[in-house]
N, C-alpha and C positions, 0 to 999 in steps of 0.2 A: 391406448391407455390415455386418459385427458391430460391434458396442459392446464388445465387453470389451476391455479396457485391461491389456495386457499390459507396458506399459511406463509409467512415470511421470516425466517429466523434472524438474519442477517440483514441490515441496510446501512450501506454507505453514504454519506450524504458530502458532497464537494463545499466546501464550510467556505471558501477564499481562492479568487482566481490568482493570487499572486503569490510567489514564496520572496522568503529572506535567504536564499543560497543560490548559488549560482553554479549548478552542478553539471560536470562535462556528458552526462550520461542524458539528462533531460533537458527539455524547453522550455519547462513552465514559466520560471524566471524570466523568459522574454517578453511575456505580456505586458503590455502598458494599463491594461484596464485592471480597475478595483472596482470587482463586483464581489458580492459578498450571498451566501442563503438567510435570506432574511427570518426574523422569529415569527411575522405574519407567514411566509410560507409552511413552516412547519407547523404553526397553529392549524393553519387549512389542512395539515396533513394527518392531524394526530388521530381522528375517529378512524380514519382508514388504517392508521399503522395498528390501531389497538383490535383492528375485526382481522388485522391480520396476524395478530401474535406478535410482531417483532419484540425479538428479547435482547438483542444488542444492535448499538446503533454506533458506527464508526466513522468521526469527522476526519476526512481528509482535504485534499486540494492540490495545488497550492499548501500554505502554511495557516493551520485553524486558529491559533493562536496571534493571526493577523487581525483575527476576524473582530469587529466592534462589537459584538455583544455577545460571544461563545456561551460563556457561562448561563445566560440566560434559557439557552438554545438546549445547553447540558441540562438545567435544573427541568424544563419542563418534560423531558423525556424522563429524566429518573424520577419527578413527580409519578409516574405512570410505570414504575417498574422497570424500566430498560435501564440496560446496563449501558454506559458511554464512554467510548473510548477516543484517545485523539493518536493521530499519528503524525509526529512532529519532527522538524530537523531541531530541536531542543534549544536553540538560539533565545528563545523568550520565556524559557524556564525559570530564570532567577528572578524576571521582571512579575511572576505570576505564578510564583511559585503557592502562595497563601491560597487564589485563588482556583491553581489546579487541586490541590490536597483538598479543598473542601468541595467541589464541583464535579470532580472526574473520575471516575472509578478505575482507569488504570490508563497506562502511555506506552507507546511505541514510537523510539525517537532513531532518527537513521543514524547509523553509525558505520561507516565505510571505510574504515581502518584505525589503527592507533595514531597519536596525533598529527606528527605530520602528513601521514596519507592520507588522512582523514582531511586534511583542512586543503590538499592539493585537488582533492576530487571533487570537495566543495566549492572551493574557489572563495575559501572565508577563514581570513588567516586570524588564529585563535579561533577558531569555531571549535575546537575539540575543547578546549578550556570551558569554554563558554557551557558544552554542554555539563562538564565534569563539574563548575558550579552552580548550575541550574538542579543537575539533579541532588546535589547537598543540599542546597536550600528545600525544595519540596520534601525531603526525608526529616529536614529539620520540623517542618510542620505535620506530616503525617508518614512518620517512620514506615509504616506497612503497605503503600501503594506502591503497586507494583509498577516498576519503567523496563520495560525489555526493549531489547536493539534490534533493529532490523539491516542487515549489511547486502548492498547489492553488488554482486561479484563482478568484476570488468577487469580489464589489462592492468590497471593502476594498482589493485589490491589484490588478485590472484594469488600471489606467492606470501603473503601475510594474511591471513585468515585466522590461522591458528594465534597469531599477536592480536588481530581483532578481538578475538575472543578474549584474550588476558586483558587487554585495555579495558574491554567492559565489566570483568569481573571487578577490575580493579577501581573503577568509579564507580560502584554500587547499582550497577544495572542487573537486573535478576535475571536473565534471561536473552539468549540472541537466536535471530533467525537468519536463514542466506535467501537470496535467492538472484539468479542471474540474471543480467543486464539486458533489458529489452532493445533492440537494433533495428527491428525491422516494421514494426507497426508506426502508425500515425495516433499513437496514445500521447500523454505528456505533451501538449501542446504543440505538437508537430503536424505544419497542415501538409506536406506529403513524406511517405517515407525517407530516411536517411541516404545519401548516396552512399556508393562502395567505400568510398575512401573515410568519410565520415563512420559508418561503420567498423572498418579496420582499425580507428583509432579506439573503440571499447571492447572489440571482440579478440578473443585470442588466437594466438599463433598455434601450432602443431608442439613445439618447444613450452611454450606456458601452459598448454592443456594438460600434459605430461606432470609440470610441476602442479599445478591445480589440483589433480589427482590424489598426488603423495598428500596435501592437505586436509584435503576433503576425506580422505579416510581417516586421519585420526580426528576429525571433527564427528564421524561417527559415534567415537567411544567417549565423548565430554556430554554426560547429561546437562550439562548448561546449556547447550546445542537443543531447540526443541524440535529443530526437525527430525524429520524420520531417515534412517539410512537412505531408501530408494529416493527420497526428495532431492537428497545432497548428491547420489550420485547419477541423477539426472541433469542436475546444472554441468556436468562433464559432459554427457551427452548431448546438451543441448550445443556447448561449444563446439564438440565433434563436429555435428550436424552443418553447424554454421558453416564449417571449413569444408565440407561435401564430403566427409566421413561415413557418414551413415546417415538413414535418413532420419527427417524431424520425427518426434513423436508425442502426440496429446498425451497430457496427463490425467489421470484419475479424477474424475472433476465435475462435480452436479453445480456448480454456480448459478447458472440460469434458473435452477429451479428453488433456490433456496436463499438466493441474496439478488440485492439489486443495488444499482447504483443511481443518486436522484442528484442530478445537475443543478447549478445555478439558474439556469434556463429554463429548468421544470424538466429537461428530459430523463427518459427513464434509460439504463443500458442494464443489461443481463450482466457484466463485467466491464471492467476496464476496457477491452480491446474491441468487442464488438459494437458497431454504433446503436443508436438508438432504437427501441422499439415500442415506444411511445411517449405521453409527455401528461403530466401533471397542470397544466394548464385548463382550470377549468373541472377540473375533477380529482379525484383522491387516485392514489398510486394504485390501487388494489384495482382501478379500472385501467388504468394505463399497461398494468401488467396483464389483464386478460382480456384487452384488446386485439382486434383482429391479428396486428401486424406481429403481438408478441408471441399468440398461439401459434401463427404460421413458422414464427421463427423455433420457438421452442419444439415444436413437432418434426422441422425437417432439420433439425441442428443433430447430426453426427458428429459427435465429437473426434473419435479416434480420427476422421478422415478430413474433417474440418481443417483449412490450410490455418486459418487466427488460431484456433486452438493445438495444432501442431506446435506451433513457432511461443506459445505462453509461457510467460516466465510466472504466473503468479497465479497458480490454481488454486481451489478450494472443493472439498469435498466434506460433505457433514451428513 
């Protein structure tokens, strides 16, 4: 089977290196660098993006709304028929409500609990209220714009997932999805994997897993939750595996064949957790995706038995 990529439905772009939260489960906020993916970088890739028939670009980071020219990037893509989504902390929603309504197709905001829990995890006093006011401001400009929530499950909110769904509904969000906190990889600006002590502060104990399982069971019955039941139950199994109670299991995933992550430095990764397989420096992303290193990676990747894939918390299957 050929490992060449002729079409790439989804492209994620690291828009900005910094973040405006100080989340307990992430180290991106610790970087002192202010770097961003430039308009010139995107312009240089547009022909390749069109040849690859990219249909959906997701701006991530860091915080995309900290970018100095994000909406120009969005306009360039949308002018070529590409859907544009931003993954955001929501803290700048109110400031950029009009621009979001005009230039962005949909939004996913991080929501890690009802107000007190969310603010404690994000370490931003009043952060939940700022999301609420920002959602209200965006919908005042464009009522139909879809703003979904994404919740990272961890020790601090494992018993409040149902309350998190309720909070998302109350502030006018359109849906919510869940994923387990990643505690073992070098993603999210970690120069090396966390220590066992740091992992224990985010992962769950056995008693907490039992509580989580009850919460998850109720979530599977709520249509507001977009995750399929098997994805939700895998969150429970992931934390059980972290305790050594079962083996880690890789998700059903084809991300390296249908999506890519393009970094500010030009690197091209098959997903957030695997290392780069190429670079766009001096070439289009299609060449980076089909270079020797990328072809070898996809040709040898056994997702079911790959240790990185087995511990993955953020899978994709298209």
